N, C-alpha and C positions, 0 to 999 in steps of 0.2 A: 400900789397900797392896797391890802385887802382891807376891806371892811370888813371880812368874820373870816377869824381866825377860830378854827374848831380841833379838837383833838379827843379823841375819844381810846381809852384800851380797856382792855380784860383782864386781869388777874387772878388766881387764884390764890392764896393766901393762906394755909395752916386749914385747910379745906373749907375755907367760904370763899364765894364768887366776888371781890371786887371792879365793882364799874369806875371808872376815873375821870369824868366828863373835864375838858377846859373847853374855855370858851371864852371870845374876846367878842364885841361888840361897840363898832365905832361908832357914839351918839353924836356925833357934830363935830364944829371945831370948838364950841365954847367950850361941852365937855368933855372934850377926851374921846379916851378908850373908857369901856369896861370891862374886867375881866373877871371870873369869875369860878371854882373849883366844884363840881360837882362829883359827890362820892357815897358810888347803893354799894352795900353788900349784903347778900344772901346766902346766908348757910348752903351747902354744899348737903342733897339729903340723897 
């Protein structure tokens, strides 16, 4: 059983750099696992 599952990916879409970060954090038996996705985008200059 993994406590932390992290993956991040950098992609370039239509001239923008997009970072997609997927994260799972185990909060204990009561709360279960909390997962969230962060997306950052920045224009390529």
